[in-house]
C-alpha atoms as one frame of an Amber mdcrd trajectory, in Angstrom:
protein
  -0.006   0.014  -0.004   1.302   3.432  -0.917   1.755   6.120   1.752  -1.092
   8.588   1.956  -2.617  11.482   3.914  -6.266  11.688   4.760  -8.103  14.742
   6.141 -11.775  14.467   6.983 -14.241  17.306   6.509 -16.809  18.195   9.141
 -20.340  18.064   7.691 -23.712  16.852   8.879 -25.622  14.737   6.335 -29.319
  13.904   6.682 -30.424  11.196   4.240 -33.870   9.764   3.715 -37.255  10.101
   2.016 -39.201  13.059   3.395 -36.158  14.574   5.142 -36.807  17.956   3.549
 -39.494  18.458   6.268 -36.669  18.759   8.794 -34.995  21.714   7.152 -36.035
  24.052   9.936 -34.425  21.810  12.585 -31.261  21.557  10.587 -31.031  25.317
  10.267 -31.598  25.722  13.976 -28.841  23.189  14.637 -26.506  25.413  12.626
 -27.407  28.354  14.823 -28.784  30.318  11.847 -31.864  32.551  11.986 -32.005
  34.527   8.714 -31.763  32.333   5.635 -31.583  33.494   2.012 -33.040  30.649
  -0.083 -31.350  30.114  -3.459 -32.588  28.345  -6.590 -32.594  28.504 -10.355
 -35.560  30.179 -12.141 -36.994  26.755 -12.963 -37.063  25.732  -9.312 -38.803
  28.738  -7.855 -41.602  26.409  -6.649 -39.123  24.387  -4.545 -37.666  27.575
  -3.186 -41.139  28.666  -2.097 -41.701  25.308  -0.451 -38.501  25.675   1.524
 -39.471  29.183   2.600 -42.816  27.918   3.816 -41.102  25.210   5.877 -38.629
  27.718   7.335 -41.239  30.317   8.214 -39.718  33.294   9.983 -36.202  31.911
   9.430 -36.488  32.647   5.684 -35.772  36.326   4.973 -36.013  36.110   1.186
 -35.226  34.171  -2.001 -32.799  34.707  -4.886 -34.006  32.500  -7.741 -31.610
  33.363 -10.568 -28.836  30.862 -10.017 -27.206  30.139 -13.381 -24.944  27.442
 -14.820 -21.188  27.986 -14.267 -21.825  30.858 -11.773 -21.312  33.995 -13.829
 -19.543  36.662 -11.705 -22.379  39.109 -12.369 -25.016  36.782 -10.849 -22.703
  36.095  -7.853 -22.359  39.823  -7.208 -26.115  40.345  -7.319 -26.722  37.459
  -4.971 -24.135  38.699  -2.489 -25.727  42.172  -2.572 -29.171  40.672  -1.859
 -27.834  38.617   1.067 -26.268  41.763   2.528 -29.432  43.830   1.980 -31.557
  41.273   3.772 -29.120  40.739   6.587 -28.934  36.970   5.884 -26.731  34.891
   8.175 -26.801  31.768   5.977 -27.950  30.440   2.650 -30.185  27.456   1.881
 -29.374  26.177  -1.624 -32.016  23.869  -3.163 -31.270  22.495  -6.641 -28.250
  21.195  -8.556 -24.664  22.298  -8.953 -25.584  25.755 -10.255 -27.454  26.662
  -7.083 -24.845  25.173  -4.713 -22.189  26.945  -6.734 -23.919  30.283  -6.214
 -24.122  29.631  -2.457 -20.425  28.962  -2.461 -19.679  32.204  -4.311 -21.544
  34.118  -1.549 -19.758  32.123   1.205 -16.372  32.684  -0.377 -16.678  36.410
  -0.003 -19.022  36.890   2.969 -18.539  33.700   4.915 -22.254  32.733   5.150
 -22.669  29.035   6.092 -24.576  26.855   3.598 -27.329  24.285   4.042 -27.448
  22.391   0.747 -30.509  20.437  -0.508 -29.475  18.628  -3.769 -32.109  17.746
  -6.362 -29.588  16.238  -8.842 -26.529  14.025  -8.605 -23.944  16.815  -9.100
 -22.126  16.253  -5.802 -21.006  19.867  -5.379 -22.586  19.910  -1.900 -19.890
  17.576  -0.580 -16.889  19.568  -1.779 -14.903  22.691  -0.812 -14.505  23.351
  -4.578 -15.930  26.543  -6.076 -16.019  27.852  -9.615 -16.861  31.309 -10.958
 -16.923  32.346 -14.588 -15.571  35.756 -15.517 -14.637  37.111 -18.957 -15.344
  33.697 -20.535 -13.020  31.741 -18.275 -14.165  29.505 -15.419 -11.818  29.781
 -12.479 -11.912  27.102  -9.808 -10.394  26.753  -6.412 -10.620  24.954  -3.041
 -11.529  26.687   0.199 -13.079  25.021   3.242 -15.114  28.155   3.868 -17.427
  27.155   0.968 -18.047  23.582   2.137 -21.717  23.332   3.104 -22.221  22.973
   6.828 -25.137  20.582   6.387 -26.692  18.618   3.537 -30.192  17.196   3.243
 -30.533  14.322   0.793 -34.233  13.590   0.135 -34.707  11.067  -2.692 -38.279
  12.291  -3.166 -36.884  15.608  -4.534 -35.388  13.713  -7.472 -38.648  11.886
  -8.436 -39.415  14.435 -11.170 -35.853  14.512 -12.595 -36.239  13.618 -16.323
 -34.638  10.340 -17.325 -32.086  11.907 -19.620 -31.001  14.478 -16.958 -30.841
  11.693 -14.411 -28.362   9.779 -16.592 -26.159  12.783 -17.441 -26.126  13.964
 -13.853 -25.323  10.462 -12.690 -22.404  10.112 -15.171 -21.192  13.491 -13.927
 -21.079  11.954 -10.454 -19.273   8.842 -11.760 -16.648  11.158 -13.216 -15.831
  12.448  -9.722 -15.224   8.976  -8.359 -13.445   7.677 -11.456 -10.793  10.395
 -11.380 -10.537   9.938  -7.633  -9.356   6.394  -8.222  -6.224   7.682 -10.031
  -5.816  11.045  -8.323  -2.428  12.050  -7.053  -3.867  12.564  -3.565  -5.876
   9.336  -3.625  -6.040   7.092  -0.597  -7.668   3.772   0.420 -10.602   5.428
   2.131 -11.572   7.414  -0.974 -10.986   4.368  -3.146 -13.614   2.445  -1.154
 -16.111   5.319  -1.441 -15.410   5.731  -5.148 -16.048   2.078  -6.029 -19.192
   1.934  -3.865 -20.483   5.173  -5.405 -19.892   3.994  -8.982 -21.482   0.659
  -8.150 -24.617   2.364  -6.739 -25.001   4.571  -9.796 -24.212   1.661 -12.080
 -27.235  -0.176 -10.556 -29.461   2.839 -10.602 -28.983   4.608 -13.944 -30.137
   1.724 -16.274 -33.385   1.563 -14.232 -33.864   5.374 -14.384 -33.707   5.305
 -18.143 -37.431   4.526 -18.080 -38.389   6.656 -15.076 -41.375   9.085 -15.266
 -40.523  12.730 -15.835 -43.034  14.086 -13.356 -42.969  13.893  -9.586 -46.724
  13.512  -9.359 -46.716  10.219 -11.281 -46.856   7.105  -9.102 -43.445   5.544
  -8.752 -42.794   1.804  -8.883 -40.805   0.248  -6.089 -37.900  -0.340  -8.510
 -37.830   3.363  -9.477 -37.960   4.514  -5.859 -35.080   2.138  -5.057 -33.065
   3.344  -8.030 -33.636   6.986  -7.076 -32.370   6.241  -3.577 -29.388   4.334
  -4.876 -28.508   7.119  -7.321 -28.604   9.825  -4.640 -26.580   7.619  -2.302
 -23.993   7.051  -5.029 -23.896  10.769  -5.795 -23.222  11.498  -2.132 -20.252
   9.084  -2.104 -18.854  10.310  -5.440 -19.145  13.925  -4.303 -17.293  13.049
  -1.110 -14.480  11.691  -3.240 -14.374  14.887  -5.288 -14.147  16.897  -2.096
 -11.214  15.008  -0.649  -8.829  14.459  -3.554  -7.662  16.416  -6.557  -8.933
  15.910 -10.049  -7.135  15.329 -13.341  -7.427  15.923 -17.097 -11.147  15.120
 -17.367 -12.245  17.849 -15.003  -9.844  20.350 -16.526 -11.340  19.711 -19.975
 -14.932  20.002 -18.671 -14.210  23.246 -16.845 -12.736  24.630 -20.069 -15.616
  23.489 -22.255 -18.257  24.665 -19.784 -16.803  27.979 -18.638 -15.388  29.230
 -21.947 -17.856  27.747 -24.435 -20.919  27.686 -22.143 -21.643  24.005 -22.697
 -24.072  22.379 -20.258 -22.250  20.965 -17.225 -23.571  17.403 -16.804 -23.847
  16.765 -20.538 -20.228  17.828 -21.038 -19.009  15.394 -18.381 -21.142  12.657
 -19.973 -19.609  13.181 -23.450 -16.012  13.678 -22.372 -15.654  11.006 -19.638
 -15.358   7.954 -21.921 -12.593   9.676 -23.908 -10.640  10.933 -20.861 -10.786
   7.432 -19.356  -9.490   5.998 -22.616  -6.694   8.547 -22.683  -5.570   7.471
 -19.192  -6.385   3.751 -19.476  -2.824   2.466 -20.017  -1.427   4.723 -17.275
  -4.042   3.727 -14.660  -4.981   0.061 -15.277  -5.953  -0.694 -11.689  -8.392
   2.213 -11.612  -9.896   1.229 -14.974 -10.409  -2.366 -13.804 -12.218  -1.141
 -10.675 -14.492   1.189 -12.661 -15.267  -1.580 -15.182 -16.182  -4.039 -12.421
 -18.386  -1.490 -10.679 -20.183  -0.922 -13.985 -20.461  -4.681 -14.649 -18.442
  -4.376 -17.870 -15.045  -5.316 -19.346 -14.049  -1.776 -20.455 -14.474   1.359
 -18.357 -14.490   3.856 -21.258 -16.896   1.771 -23.349 -19.182   1.114 -20.385
 -19.642   4.838 -19.747 -20.153   5.556 -23.430 -22.676   2.771 -23.857 -24.575
   3.809 -20.727 -25.013   7.316 -22.143 -25.874   6.174 -25.694 -28.412   3.564
 -24.671 -30.094   6.113 -22.391 -30.574   8.647 -25.203 -28.056  10.999 -23.588
 -25.657  12.929 -25.815 -22.334  11.335 -26.751 -20.933  14.041 -29.030 -19.801
  17.561 -28.236 -21.262  18.792 -31.535 -24.742  17.778 -30.222 -24.520  19.987
 -27.111 -23.414  23.209 -28.740 -19.714  22.879 -29.377 -18.310  24.249 -32.660
 -15.650  22.328 -34.440 -13.724  25.553 -35.119 -13.271  25.970 -31.316 -11.572
  22.649 -30.631  -8.054  23.979 -31.111  -8.711  26.823 -28.678 -10.285  24.435
 -26.160  -7.192  22.217 -26.310  -4.861  25.221 -25.784  -6.849  26.476 -22.759
  -7.020  22.976 -21.224  -3.224  22.737 -21.360  -2.816  25.873 -19.254  -2.532
  25.557 -15.452  -2.319  21.815 -15.834  -3.912  19.413 -13.377  -1.850  16.320
 -12.312  -2.707  13.378 -14.539  -1.646   9.710 -14.741  -0.580  10.067 -18.383
   1.551  13.014 -19.472  -0.488  15.760 -21.175   0.340  15.375 -24.885  -1.166
  18.246 -26.973  -1.626  16.187 -30.169  -3.226  13.252 -28.333  -5.543  15.536
 -26.356  -6.563  17.284 -29.557  -7.384  13.925 -31.124  -9.361  12.975 -28.024
 -11.359  16.177 -28.238 -12.100  15.401 -31.940 -13.351  11.955 -30.999 -15.561
  13.486 -28.297 -16.801  16.086 -30.814 -17.692  13.332 -33.332 -19.167  10.946
 -30.769 -16.781   8.085 -31.586 -17.019   5.034 -29.289 -13.670   4.615 -27.527
 -11.458   1.666 -28.467
């Protein structure tokens, strides 16, 4: 066994169906009294539901969280929190909403109670990202790690099947890169394999899940929703404890600079980044493949996306072929540690394969 260092993060996690009803108790346990509730425009209804549950502890809502956290939106949200005298934020939604809460916390130090409705995993990490002048800048700071997290599988019942799959593959990416991360350790390896395994069980079932939360759910769908959220928690924990590699650098570049959708970008790129690193990280690839009940990790991820109707080509999610050279150049700046040396020509070919939607060898 290699030498390693492990540092745990202090967080309280509440997991279970119906646990949203305990949001007021969780806020009280944090010692907070004036919460600003955050959401995207499409989840204003959920924000209102949280405000009703919080009662007097909710001082207002900011419902304009946006993908990749544009600096302008972050500044507006910070100003609103100050105007209302908020002493915490409650972020309900996916990575965009949690990311906005982190942008507020980074500057003003407000503690976060996160309530995920997707499988993004951002709620378990001290990683933040803010997009300014077309570049997404990321960093790590324990001040932005949510103080508490409520995982309620019922909040994911209405997540469309395609979004469920792309969000789930996004989560798998966190654990997959954790298995060959420079800072990896046996504890995170165990969580990564268990997280990928849980998502590998859940996502094929969710391909046929209803797209509305008011539709009766079969026992198998309820179980799959629970497994997926459990897997996302574990994969997010891995992301929060170890560094990432080429895959995340590429996705930050494609998302922040070219405004590609976050989960879909991870879904398209992951098979190709795994193929790029396969020879340099054979043990990690074998673990990923076993967890996904397949013989090839890159092909298993590609096939999972394709068979679910999720995108498998960058050209299908808004990328222009003329921008691939620029994307490659940006991705090679401020390089992340990676098992295989970063070879410009090979990475450019990998981006071309991802753009064309080629199944990895």
